[in-house]
Structure formats: C-alpha cells, structure tokens
C-alpha positions in Angstrom: 0.0 0.0 0.0 1.4 3.4 -1.0 4.4 1.5 -2.3 5.1 -0.2 1.0 4.6 -3.6 2.5 2.2 -3.1 5.4 0.0 -5.0 7.8 -3.3 -3.6 8.9 -4.2 -3.0 12.6 -7.0 -5.6 12.6 -4.7 -8.3 11.3 -2.0 -7.5 13.8 -4.5 -7.4 16.6 -5.7 -10.9 15.6 -2.1 -12.2 15.5 -1.3 -10.6 18.9 -4.6 -12.0 20.4 -5.9 -8.5 21.4 -8.8 -6.4 20.1 -8.1 -3.8 17.4 -9.3 -1.2 19.9 -6.8 -2.2 22.5 -3.9 -2.4 20.0 -4.7 1.1 18.7 -5.2 2.4 22.3 -1.6 1.2 23.1 -0.3 2.8 20.0 -2.1 6.1 20.8 -0.6 6.1 24.3 2.9 5.9 22.6 2.2 8.0 19.5 5.7 9.5 19.5 7.1 6.1 18.7 5.1 5.8 15.5 6.1 8.4 12.9 4.4 8.4 9.5 6.9 6.0 8.0 6.1 3.4 10.7 2.3 3.7 10.6 -0.4 5.7 8.8 -4.1 5.8 8.7 -5.8 4.7 5.4 -7.4 7.4 3.3 -11.2 7.3 2.8 -10.7 5.8 -0.7 -8.3 3.1 0.6 -10.7 2.2 3.4 -13.6 2.1 1.0 -11.7 -0.2 -1.3 -10.8 -2.4 1.6 -14.4 -2.6 2.7 -15.3 -3.6 -0.9 -12.6 -6.3 -1.0 -13.3 -7.9 2.3 -17.1 -7.7 2.1 -17.5 -6.1 5.5 -20.3 -3.6 6.2 -19.5 0.0 5.5 -21.7 1.6 8.1 -20.6 1.6 11.7 -24.2 1.1 12.9 -24.3 -2.1 10.9 -21.3 -3.7 12.4 -18.6 -2.2 10.1 -15.6 -0.3 11.3 -16.1 3.1 12.9 -12.6 4.4 12.0 -10.3 4.0 9.1 -7.7 1.4 9.8 -4.1 2.0 10.5 -1.4 0.3 8.3 1.9 -0.6 9.9 5.2 -0.9 8.0 8.0 -3.3 9.0 9.4 -0.6 11.4 6.0 0.0 12.9 5.6 -3.7 13.6 9.0 -3.8 15.2 8.1 -0.8 17.4 4.9 -2.6 18.6 7.2 -5.0 20.5 8.1 -2.1 22.8 4.5 -1.1 23.2 2.8 -4.5 23.6 4.8 -6.3 26.3 3.1 -9.8 26.6 5.1 -12.9 25.8 2.8 -13.6 22.9 3.5 -10.2 21.5 7.2 -10.9 21.5 6.8 -14.3 19.9 4.5 -12.9 17.2 6.8 -10.0 16.6 9.7 -12.2 16.0 7.7 -14.3 13.5 6.5 -11.2 11.6 10.0 -9.8 11.4 11.3 -13.1 10.0 8.5 -12.9 7.3 9.6 -9.4 6.3 13.3 -10.5 6.1 12.4 -13.5 4.0 10.3 -11.4 1.7 13.2 -9.0 1.3 15.5 -12.0 0.5 13.1 -13.3 -2.1 12.8 -10.0 -3.8 16.6 -9.7 -3.9 17.1 -13.2 -5.3 14.5 -12.4 -7.9 16.5 -9.4 -9.0 19.7 -11.4 -8.9 18.1 -14.1 -11.1 17.1 -11.4 -13.6 20.7 -10.2 -13.9 22.0 -13.7 -14.3 19.4 -14.4 -17.0 20.5 -11.3 -18.9 24.1 -12.4 -18.8 23.2 -15.9 -19.9 21.0 -14.6 -22.7 23.9 -12.5 -24.0 26.2 -15.4 -24.1 23.7 -17.8 -25.7 22.5 -15.2 -28.3 26.1 -15.2 -29.7 25.8 -18.9 -30.4 22.2 -19.4 -31.5 19.3 -17.0 -32.0 16.7 -19.7 -31.3 17.3 -19.3 -27.6 15.5 -16.0 -27.7 12.2 -17.7 -27.5 13.2 -19.6 -24.4 14.5 -16.5 -22.7 11.3 -14.6 -23.6 9.2 -17.4 -22.0 11.3 -17.3 -18.8 11.0 -13.6 -18.6 7.2 -13.8 -19.0 7.1 -16.3 -16.0 9.2 -13.9 -13.9 7.0 -10.9 -14.4 4.2 -10.3 -11.9 0.7 -11.0 -13.1 -0.7 -7.8 -14.8 -3.8 -6.6 -13.1 -6.6 -5.3 -15.3 -7.2 -1.6 -15.2 -10.7 -2.0 -13.7 -9.5 -3.7 -10.6 -7.8 -1.9 -7.7 -4.7 -3.6 -6.1 -5.5 -5.8 -3.1 -5.0 -4.1 0.3 -4.0 -5.7 3.6 -2.6 -8.9 5.0 -3.9 -12.2 3.6 -3.3 -15.4 5.5 -2.5 -18.4 3.3 -5.5 -20.6 2.7 -5.1 -24.3 3.5 -5.4 -26.7 0.5 -8.8 -28.3 -0.1 
C-alpha cells in the first residue's frame, strides 16, 4: 500500500490476540514512537476499497468499522514490541520480522536471477538466436501478473488458505 509492504491493525490485533481497539489504544498512548513511515491511517478511498474487497459492512451502525484502519510498516511492527509487552506479542513480533526479512530476501534473489538471466541470454545469443524464444518465455514467467485496469490492487494482509 502506497508503495510499502504493510500489515493492517486488525490483522496485527488478531495475531497478537488482542482487540483492534486495545492495539490502537496502546499505540495512541505511545504516539511519538510511530512516525508516518512506521504507521499511517488509510485514506477514505483506501478504506472504502478495503471494505469492498473484504465484504464487511461499511456503516458503523451495521457492524462495520467506525474508524479508518491503520497500516503498519515493518518498522512500525518492530516498534509494537516495545508497546505490547506480553510474551505472545514478543513471539508474534519475531515471527513477523522473520517474514519481512524472508520477503526481502526473495525480492533480492528475484532481481539477482534477472541479472544472471540477462548475462546468460547475451552469451547464448552469440551462439544461437533460437534461444531468444526460451528467454522470452522465462521472462514472462518472472513478471508479476498484470492486473486489469478496472481492478484496484488488493490491500492488507492475507493469511495463506489451507489446500482443499
């Protein structure tokens, strides 16, 4: 969201085993620890899109959220460990930080693979132009799936679904 990897307050609250209200209350008591690059509130448009995606009710009197959610960056999640002091919070925080690190490693290895593919393609093109088709196919597999213009990008944390 906004070019950053984030986790929403409700998803974090679920992971930490607290209510979203209590998580946000702890953050508000320590607001100076959460600058804008650690945490930000979703805009109205982002919140409306989130409501549309998740299928929750949009009106607060019908069970929907009363406030726009907060989104926490990796640094904001790390800062939560100093605000939420339970043993579960520490365990969950360690797991989340490991996921962020693994995600960064995967992105770096993907970029490294692209550079290696470029070098290999150059060497192979000198020998046989038929390999161009193979390299084009590999590049197509490496590219992220293009979303159609009529769909907004997905917002929020999505837990993996168990296989059927």
